[in-house]
C-alpha positions, 0 to 999 in steps of 0.5 A, a space after each residue: 670249597 669256597 664259602 658263600 658270604 651271608 646275605 644282608 637280605 632275608 632269604 625269600 620264603 618258600 611260594 604260597 600254595 593258593 587252593 584251586 577255586 571250588 567246583 574247579 575239580 569237577 569232571 567234565 561235562 556230559 550230555 544229559 539224557 532225554 527223559 519225559 517230563 515229570 508230572 505231579 500227582 494230584 495236580 489237576 485233582 487240585 485244580 478241579 477242587 479249586 474250581 469247585 470251591 471258588 464261591 468260598 475262596 471267592 467269600 474268604 477274599 471278599 471278607 478279608 477285602 471288607 476287614 481291610 477297609 474297615 481297618 483302613 476307613 474313616 475314623 470317628 472323633 472317638 479316636 484321637 488319632 483320626 479325629 479330623 473329618 474325612 474330606 470328601 465324605 458327607 456327614 450322616 445324620 442318624 436315622 430316626 428311631 421310634 422307640 418304645 415308651 420307657 418302662 417304669 423301672 423300680 429297685 426290688 429287694 428278693 429273698 432267694 431260697 438258696 443262699 449259695 446260689 446268690 454267692 455266684 452272682 455279681 451286679 450287673 448280671 442278668 437272671 430269671 427269677 422262678 417261683 418254686 410252689 410246694 410240691 406236697 400242696 401241687 405247686 409247680 415252678 413258673 418264671 416271675 421275671 425274665 432277663 433282670 438285672 442285679 444291681 446289689 447284693 447286700 450282706 446280711 445282717 446275721 447270717 446265722 439267723 436268716 435263711 436264704 440271701 437278699 438280691 436287689 433286682 431292677 425289674 419293671 413295676 409290675 414284674 415287682 408286684 408279681 414278685 412280691 406276691 410270689 415270694 410270700 407263697 412260694 420259695 424264690 430261685 434265681 438263674 443265670 441268662 
């Protein structure tokens, strides 16, 4: 028996087993039989519906186009990023408007009978002032001032002694006279506009 001396070179490793590429283990192809085309139900209905409502689609498209044009249009001097004048567009002069003569507005303090209602108000609110006469005497409610602006809500000096709450309104001079006259004979109330 002969002994083989050990080799100075390392033994070769067994060959690596490389997996086959994906899809090569699929069966052989076969011919696909003929079949009628597949039709989706309701397709014709959807087309008819779209044609019937084409006015709505056109209106929606026009609205989107108008919004895009407004968003991309020239900016005014209020927009600091695009304050320069757009070239090619003339500067439009504002139309001359004829205004009614200014109404002489005055500030009128009015005592409202229900103080809880006054706590709901804030300066800048618009209110209607209503005068409610005594129902026992045949008095009825009537509107004295419509859409007048609340300018101030003063704090009461002595909340326990006073009935109602004070409201300062900005009203035309003629309405202020009516408010003073109504407050002498009726209870005043406000409604938010």
